[in-house]
N, C-alpha and C positions, 0 to 999 in steps of 0.2 A: 608418503608424501615426498615430493621431490626436494632436492637440496635447495633449489632457488625459492620454492614456495615456502619452505621452512625458514629460510633466511628472511623472507619478506614478512613473515608472521612473528618472528621473535627477534629480540635484541641479543647482544653479546652474552648476557647472563642466562639465556635460554628460558626466560619467562615471557609470557605474552606481552606485547606492547599495549600501552594504554591507548584506546581508540575512542574518539568522540562519537556520539550517536549520529550526528549529521554526516560525518565522514564515513561511518560504517554503512549507513543507508545508501550513500552515493556509491561506495565500493561494491555493495551487494546489488547495485543497479535497480533499486526501487525508484530512484529519481535521477534525472539526467545531469543535474548540477548540484553542488553542495548548497548553493544559494536557495534552490528550490526545496531541497531537503530541510533547510533551516526554516523556510517559510511554512512548510507543512507542519513541522514540529511546533513552532510558535502559534500556528493557527489551530492547534488542537486536533490534527489529523493523525498524530502518532502518539501512542501510549506506551510507556516503558514500564514493564511490570505492573500494569493496570493503572498507572498514574500519568498525568501530564508531566512533562519535564522540559528542561532546557536543551538546546542543541549541543551545549558543551558537556553534557552528562557523559561520563566514561562508562562504556558498556563492558559487560563481563560475560564469560561463557555460560550458557544455559539460561540466560535471561530471556524473558518473553517480550516481544514487541508486537503491538497491534497497529496495523497500518490501514487507513481508509484511502482508497484510490477510486474515485468515481463512484460507481455503484458497489464495488467490491470492498470487502473488509477482510484482510488477511491477518492471521495470528501466526507468527513465526518464532522459532526458538534459535538462539545463536549457537552455532557449532564451532566456528572459527573466527578469530579476530584478524582483521586485515585492514591496512590503511592505504593500500595501493590499488587503484582500479585496474582490473585486467579484463580478460574476455568473459563472455556470458557464461560459459561452461564453468569457469572458476567461481564466478559470482554465485551460481546455484549451489555450490558446495559449502558456502558460508553459513547457510541456514537450512532449517527444515520446517515446512509448514505443518501445523497440527492437523490431525484427521478431522477434528470438529470444524476447523476453519474451512477445510476443503468441502465438507458436507454442506455447510451453510452457504458457501459461495455457489455450489451447484444448484441448491434449492432456490436461491434468489435469482440465479440466471434463468432457471426454468420458469419461475413465476413471471419474470420480465417477458420471456418469450410468449407465454400464455396470454399475458396482458396485451401484448402487441397484436396477437392473433384475434383476440376477442373484440378489440376496438380499433379496427383499421382506420387509417386517415382517409379523408374524403379526397376524391380526384379533383374537385373544383371548389372554388370559394363559394360561400353561401351568397345568394342574391339578396336584394333589399328586403324582400318579404321574409325570407328565412332568418336574416339577421334580426329583424324586428321580433320574430317569434322566439329566437334564442334569448334576446334581451328580456322579453316578458317572462320567459321560463326562469331565468336566473333571478329576477326580481321578486318572484313569488315567495311567500313565506308560510 
């Protein structure tokens, strides 16, 4: 690790800095702003060690974070604590995604692709007769 990276990660006593969960997620580039990271944590989209938590929770090395973003759900393990946002290459070194998480994301992506292929969207809007038939079909029990 370079001298500047080490300085950013530790304080004078060479122990890791305490870093808030929202700040770490922002630093690791999961969210564009800290405010968005805080909203996602408070909204239940982020789980810290399997539990909902507050944005002010102090993270530790080796902890597991589960993040839901759109259709994807990632489970990552913290490798490095950092509180300064830097380039994307550095952000990717802060965590490692679990192999189970990668597998499930690939499976769900493939299922979404298959679903789109099996039910393509119509090129035109339904006309009056087709709308009536759709309405009747939906109201059947």
